[in-house]
mmCIF file of the C-alpha atoms, coordinates in Angstrom:
data_MODEL
# 
_entry.id   MODEL 
# 
loop_
_atom_site.group_PDB 
_atom_site.id 
_atom_site.type_symbol 
_atom_site.label_atom_id 
_atom_site.label_alt_id 
_atom_site.label_comp_id 
_atom_site.label_asym_id 
_atom_site.label_entity_id 
_atom_site.label_seq_id 
_atom_site.pdbx_PDB_ins_code 
_atom_site.Cartn_x 
_atom_site.Cartn_y 
_atom_site.Cartn_z 
_atom_site.occupancy 
_atom_site.B_iso_or_equiv 
_atom_site.pdbx_formal_charge 
_atom_site.auth_seq_id 
_atom_site.auth_comp_id 
_atom_site.auth_asym_id 
_atom_site.auth_atom_id 
_atom_site.pdbx_PDB_model_num 
ATOM 1  C CA . UNK A 1 1  ? 6.277   -22.783 221.668 1.00 0.00 ? 1  UNK A CA 1 
ATOM 2  C CA . UNK A 1 2  ? 3.441   -21.446 223.739 1.00 0.00 ? 2  UNK A CA 1 
ATOM 3  C CA . UNK A 1 3  ? 0.328   -23.407 224.515 1.00 0.00 ? 3  UNK A CA 1 
ATOM 4  C CA . UNK A 1 4  ? -1.948  -20.650 223.220 1.00 0.00 ? 4  UNK A CA 1 
ATOM 5  C CA . UNK A 1 5  ? -0.309  -20.948 219.810 1.00 0.00 ? 5  UNK A CA 1 
ATOM 6  C CA . UNK A 1 6  ? -0.729  -24.709 219.803 1.00 0.00 ? 6  UNK A CA 1 
ATOM 7  C CA . UNK A 1 7  ? -4.388  -24.556 220.844 1.00 0.00 ? 7  UNK A CA 1 
ATOM 8  C CA . UNK A 1 8  ? -5.215  -22.384 217.818 1.00 0.00 ? 8  UNK A CA 1 
ATOM 9  C CA . UNK A 1 9  ? -3.852  -25.029 215.418 1.00 0.00 ? 9  UNK A CA 1 
ATOM 10 C CA . UNK A 1 10 ? -6.031  -27.781 213.978 1.00 0.00 ? 10 UNK A CA 1 
ATOM 11 C CA . UNK A 1 11 ? -5.246  -31.491 214.431 1.00 0.00 ? 11 UNK A CA 1 
ATOM 12 C CA . UNK A 1 12 ? -3.397  -31.877 211.142 1.00 0.00 ? 12 UNK A CA 1 
ATOM 13 C CA . UNK A 1 13 ? -1.137  -28.908 211.898 1.00 0.00 ? 13 UNK A CA 1 
ATOM 14 C CA . UNK A 1 14 ? -0.464  -30.279 215.383 1.00 0.00 ? 14 UNK A CA 1 
ATOM 15 C CA . UNK A 1 15 ? 0.519   -33.661 213.982 1.00 0.00 ? 15 UNK A CA 1 
ATOM 16 C CA . UNK A 1 16 ? 2.823   -31.959 211.459 1.00 0.00 ? 16 UNK A CA 1 
ATOM 17 C CA . UNK A 1 17 ? 4.334   -29.903 214.278 1.00 0.00 ? 17 UNK A CA 1 
ATOM 18 C CA . UNK A 1 18 ? 4.898   -33.062 216.324 1.00 0.00 ? 18 UNK A CA 1 
ATOM 19 C CA . UNK A 1 19 ? 6.619   -34.776 213.371 1.00 0.00 ? 19 UNK A CA 1 
ATOM 20 C CA . UNK A 1 20 ? 8.885   -31.756 212.936 1.00 0.00 ? 20 UNK A CA 1 
ATOM 21 C CA . UNK A 1 21 ? 9.722   -31.749 216.651 1.00 0.00 ? 21 UNK A CA 1 
ATOM 22 C CA . UNK A 1 22 ? 10.567  -35.461 216.608 1.00 0.00 ? 22 UNK A CA 1 
ATOM 23 C CA . UNK A 1 23 ? 12.843  -34.866 213.622 1.00 0.00 ? 23 UNK A CA 1 
ATOM 24 C CA . UNK A 1 24 ? 14.566  -31.999 215.444 1.00 0.00 ? 24 UNK A CA 1 
ATOM 25 C CA . UNK A 1 25 ? 14.964  -34.155 218.554 1.00 0.00 ? 25 UNK A CA 1 
ATOM 26 C CA . UNK A 1 26 ? 16.573  -36.874 216.455 1.00 0.00 ? 26 UNK A CA 1 
ATOM 27 C CA . UNK A 1 27 ? 19.060  -34.385 215.004 1.00 0.00 ? 27 UNK A CA 1 
ATOM 28 C CA . UNK A 1 28 ? 19.826  -32.894 218.420 1.00 0.00 ? 28 UNK A CA 1 
ATOM 29 C CA . UNK A 1 29 ? 20.608  -36.333 219.813 1.00 0.00 ? 29 UNK A CA 1 
ATOM 30 C CA . UNK A 1 30 ? 23.120  -36.921 217.035 1.00 0.00 ? 30 UNK A CA 1 
ATOM 31 C CA . UNK A 1 31 ? 24.698  -33.522 217.654 1.00 0.00 ? 31 UNK A CA 1 
ATOM 32 C CA . UNK A 1 32 ? 24.998  -34.307 221.360 1.00 0.00 ? 32 UNK A CA 1 
ATOM 33 C CA . UNK A 1 33 ? 26.621  -37.680 220.638 1.00 0.00 ? 33 UNK A CA 1 
ATOM 34 C CA . UNK A 1 34 ? 29.073  -36.098 218.216 1.00 0.00 ? 34 UNK A CA 1 
ATOM 35 C CA . UNK A 1 35 ? 29.938  -33.317 220.652 1.00 0.00 ? 35 UNK A CA 1 
ATOM 36 C CA . UNK A 1 36 ? 28.740  -30.607 218.288 1.00 0.00 ? 36 UNK A CA 1 
ATOM 37 C CA . UNK A 1 37 ? 25.771  -29.352 220.297 1.00 0.00 ? 37 UNK A CA 1 
ATOM 38 C CA . UNK A 1 38 ? 26.070  -25.605 220.951 1.00 0.00 ? 38 UNK A CA 1 
ATOM 39 C CA . UNK A 1 39 ? 22.939  -25.282 223.143 1.00 0.00 ? 39 UNK A CA 1 
ATOM 40 C CA . UNK A 1 40 ? 22.026  -28.146 225.462 1.00 0.00 ? 40 UNK A CA 1 
ATOM 41 C CA . UNK A 1 41 ? 18.880  -26.368 226.636 1.00 0.00 ? 41 UNK A CA 1 
ATOM 42 C CA . UNK A 1 42 ? 17.282  -26.815 223.213 1.00 0.00 ? 42 UNK A CA 1 
ATOM 43 C CA . UNK A 1 43 ? 17.061  -30.573 223.818 1.00 0.00 ? 43 UNK A CA 1 
ATOM 44 C CA . UNK A 1 44 ? 14.900  -30.004 226.895 1.00 0.00 ? 44 UNK A CA 1 
ATOM 45 C CA . UNK A 1 45 ? 12.777  -27.402 225.117 1.00 0.00 ? 45 UNK A CA 1 
ATOM 46 C CA . UNK A 1 46 ? 12.016  -29.770 222.238 1.00 0.00 ? 46 UNK A CA 1 
ATOM 47 C CA . UNK A 1 47 ? 11.040  -32.585 224.606 1.00 0.00 ? 47 UNK A CA 1 
ATOM 48 C CA . UNK A 1 48 ? 8.674   -30.250 226.452 1.00 0.00 ? 48 UNK A CA 1 
ATOM 49 C CA . UNK A 1 49 ? 7.141   -28.998 223.196 1.00 0.00 ? 49 UNK A CA 1 
ATOM 50 C CA . UNK A 1 50 ? 6.482   -32.589 222.152 1.00 0.00 ? 50 UNK A CA 1 
ATOM 51 C CA . UNK A 1 51 ? 4.760   -33.200 225.485 1.00 0.00 ? 51 UNK A CA 1 
ATOM 52 C CA . UNK A 1 52 ? 2.627   -30.082 225.014 1.00 0.00 ? 52 UNK A CA 1 
ATOM 53 C CA . UNK A 1 53 ? 1.510   -31.151 221.539 1.00 0.00 ? 53 UNK A CA 1 
ATOM 54 C CA . UNK A 1 54 ? 0.686   -34.662 222.769 1.00 0.00 ? 54 UNK A CA 1 
ATOM 55 C CA . UNK A 1 55 ? -1.269  -33.268 225.688 1.00 0.00 ? 55 UNK A CA 1 
ATOM 56 C CA . UNK A 1 56 ? -3.390  -30.997 223.495 1.00 0.00 ? 56 UNK A CA 1 
ATOM 57 C CA . UNK A 1 57 ? -4.094  -33.800 221.031 1.00 0.00 ? 57 UNK A CA 1 
ATOM 58 C CA . UNK A 1 58 ? -5.120  -36.105 223.881 1.00 0.00 ? 58 UNK A CA 1 
ATOM 59 C CA . UNK A 1 59 ? -7.386  -33.424 225.366 1.00 0.00 ? 59 UNK A CA 1 
ATOM 60 C CA . UNK A 1 60 ? -9.137  -33.092 222.024 1.00 0.00 ? 60 UNK A CA 1 
ATOM 61 C CA . UNK A 1 61 ? -9.622  -36.850 221.728 1.00 0.00 ? 61 UNK A CA 1 
ATOM 62 C CA . UNK A 1 62 ? -11.033 -36.943 225.247 1.00 0.00 ? 62 UNK A CA 1 
ATOM 63 C CA . UNK A 1 63 ? -13.435 -34.107 224.475 1.00 0.00 ? 63 UNK A CA 1 
ATOM 64 C CA . UNK A 1 64 ? -14.658 -35.888 221.333 1.00 0.00 ? 64 UNK A CA 1 
ATOM 65 C CA . UNK A 1 65 ? -15.226 -39.104 223.278 1.00 0.00 ? 65 UNK A CA 1 
ATOM 66 C CA . UNK A 1 66 ? -17.151 -37.221 225.953 1.00 0.00 ? 66 UNK A CA 1 
ATOM 67 C CA . UNK A 1 67 ? -19.398 -35.634 223.311 1.00 0.00 ? 67 UNK A CA 1 
ATOM 68 C CA . UNK A 1 68 ? -20.045 -39.003 221.722 1.00 0.00 ? 68 UNK A CA 1 
ATOM 69 C CA . UNK A 1 69 ? -21.496 -40.389 224.951 1.00 0.00 ? 69 UNK A CA 1 
# 
């Protein structure tokens, strides 16, 4: 997922996206353990997408704290 797409989402949608990504990561880990994983690159992509979502959420929290001061 691209960062520009994530930045257009609101906080609730980002949190929903992060929950979905964690669920997908959970399933991919089981597939890897069972030897049924067709695409190992997807595991890395999901981890990076989670990091992107967390970064954007943290940036927004930091911006709100800066405005409050």
